[in-house]
N, C-alpha and C positions, 0 to 999 in steps of 0.2 A: 504493500500500499504506500509506504514512503516513496518508493521509486515512481509509482504512478503519480502521486501527488507533487513530487519535484518536477516531472516532466510537464505536468498541467501547469505548474507555476511558471516554469521556463517558457512555455508557449504564450502565456499572458504577458511576460516580461518582453518577449519578442514582438507580441502586439503592440504593446505600449511603445516600444522603440520605432516600430514601423510608422506609427501614427505621427512621430516626431522626424520622420524622414531618415531613420538610421538603420543600417544594415546589421544583420546578426546571423549566427550560424549555429546549427547543431551539429557537435560532433559525437563521437562513441561516449566520451566521458562527461561532456559538459556543453551547455549552450553558452555562447559568448558573443559580445557585441565589441569590435575593435575600436570604436569611438565611445566616448563617455555617454551613458544613458541618461534619461531623465531624472530629475531629482526623486529620491526615495527608492530607485530602481537599480538593482545590481548590474555590474558588467558581465558576470557570469553566474550560472547556476549548476553546480554538479548534478549529474544524472545517474551516477553509479558510486558505490562506496570505493574508496581508495584511489580516487583521482590522482593523476601525476600533479603536483603543485607547480613545478617549473613550466610544464606545457600549458597548464591552465593560465598561469600569470603571463605567458608569452602571448596569449591571444588577446589581452586586453590593454588598455592605455593607463599605465600607472603614472605617467608623467602629468597628466591632467588632474587637478584637485578632485578628491571625491571618489576615487575608484573604490569599488567594494565587490566582494564575492559572497554569494550565498551557498555556504557550505551545507549541502542538504543532509549529509550523514554526521555532521559534527565530528568528523575524523581527519580533518586536515591540520597542519601546522604551517600557517604562512607567515610567521614571524620573521624567518630570514629573508623574505621577499619584501618586508617593509610593512606588512600588515599587522593590525592589532584587532582584538574581539571588540565589536560593537555591542552585541547582545546575543544571547541564547533564546532559543524558542522552541515550540513543539509543534510538529505537524498533527493535524487533527482530522478526525474521520467521523462521519455521521452516516449510519446505513440509509439506504433508499427508502426502507419501510419504516423508519423511525416517525413516530407521530409528531406532526407540527402543532406547534402552540398557537392557537387562534390570535389573530391581531386585530385591532379595531381600525388599523389604517388601511386605506386603499392604495393599490400600488400599479405602476406600469413600467414598461421598459422604454427607456429614452429613445426616441426614434426621430428627433430632429435636434437642430442646434440648440433651439431656445430651451428645450427640456433639458439637454445635457448642460447647458450653462446653468440653469437653476439649480441641477444636481450638484455641479461641481462647486457652485458657491456655498452651498449648504454643507458639503463634505469639508471644504477648506475652513469654514468658520472664521473667516477674516484673517488667516494667516498669509495671504498674498500669493498662494499657489494654485488657484483655481485653473489657471491657464495650462496646468499639466494635461488636463483633459481635452484633447483636440477633437474637432469634427470628424476628423479621419477614422476615429474609433467607431463610428457609426456605420462604416462599411465593412468593418470585420465581422464575419458571419459567425464566429465563436464568441463574440463579446456581448454581454447583456448587461447594460447599465440599469439597476433596479432601483427605482425611486418610490419611496413611501410618502404618501401625501396626508396632511391634516385635512380637516373638514373644510378649511377655507382654500384648499389647494396648494399650499406651501410644501415644498419638499422638506421633510423633517427626519428622514431615515433613508438608508440605502446601502448598496453595496455594488461591487462588479462580480458577475458571474461569468467564468470562462469554461466554456464546454470543451471537452475533449471525448475521445471514444469511449472510455471507461467511467469517467468521474466528471463532475462539475466543482470547479475551483471557486472558492469565495474569498475575495480581498476587499480592501478599503471599506470595511464594515464601520458605519457611523450612525448615530442618532443624536439630536440635539439634547435628548435626555438620557444618554449613555448607552453602552453596548446592550444591556438588558432590554431596552426598548427597541433596539435594531433587529435582534434575531428574529423575533415572531413574524414580523412582516417580510424580512428577507427569506426565511425558510418557507413561508407560505407561498411566495413567488417562485422559489427554487422548485418546490415540490409540484407545483402547478406546471410550470415550464418542462421540467425534467423528472417525471414521476418514478422513472426506473433507474436513475442514476445516484449512487452515493455521493456524498457532499464532502469535499476536502478543503483544507486551507492550513494556515499556520498562524499562531497567536502567542503572546507572552504575557506574563504579568496579569494584571486585572482583566485584560481582555480574554485571556486563556481562561481565567476562571469564569467569566460570563459565558463563554462558548461551552464549557463543560455543563454548566447549569442548564444549557438548552440542548443537551443531548450529544454532544460531541465527545469523542474520546482521544486522548494523547496517544499518538502511535510511534513517535520516535523524534529524537532531538535533532535541531538544525542549529546552525551558528552563522552570524553575519560578521564578516571581516571588512574592515575598512583600511585603506591605505594611509599610513601616517603622513602628515604634512612634513614636507622638508623645512627644517629650521635653519 
């Protein structure tokens, strides 16, 4: 399941990179982008345990600030290549037949630039990064931007669902009232759209605890490495 979740996540990272006009490539051991990826997105995601650190680092741009690697099995040591651990997290899994918790929010899939913009502004919560979600994402057939709406039509919760052959991956989960308010509407949407697919993703800290409360099980560790700035 960890390998499946890692590949699904790498496919989402590739889609996000494409929406910014950036090329990337899947190899046997890892997905990687040779140019710096969008903010919050890794330059590489390992797909199998025991990836070769030197070969992986050679495929990304460590000269530009902010390079990072998603070590999907938490089994690499990238310190000699100038990286340090940013945080540890857990891959999570929820079976397709797990019951969804009812939500009072209506939801839809963003299908135009106005809806995507409203979603991005709500996700961003005034941090200044709503521009990360570009209209090109709307053309990706595997990407579904899920928006939960209040009674007055405002976007108040949401996530991105990334469909692959075996699972649907969930990322960018948010709600104005916190993650426990997000999961019911997100899972309602996912089970409606993909009733036969298990749900995967990754979380850490309080967000991991919220996911577990909503039926997810941690299935394996991952680690995010970031390249140290040169002083």
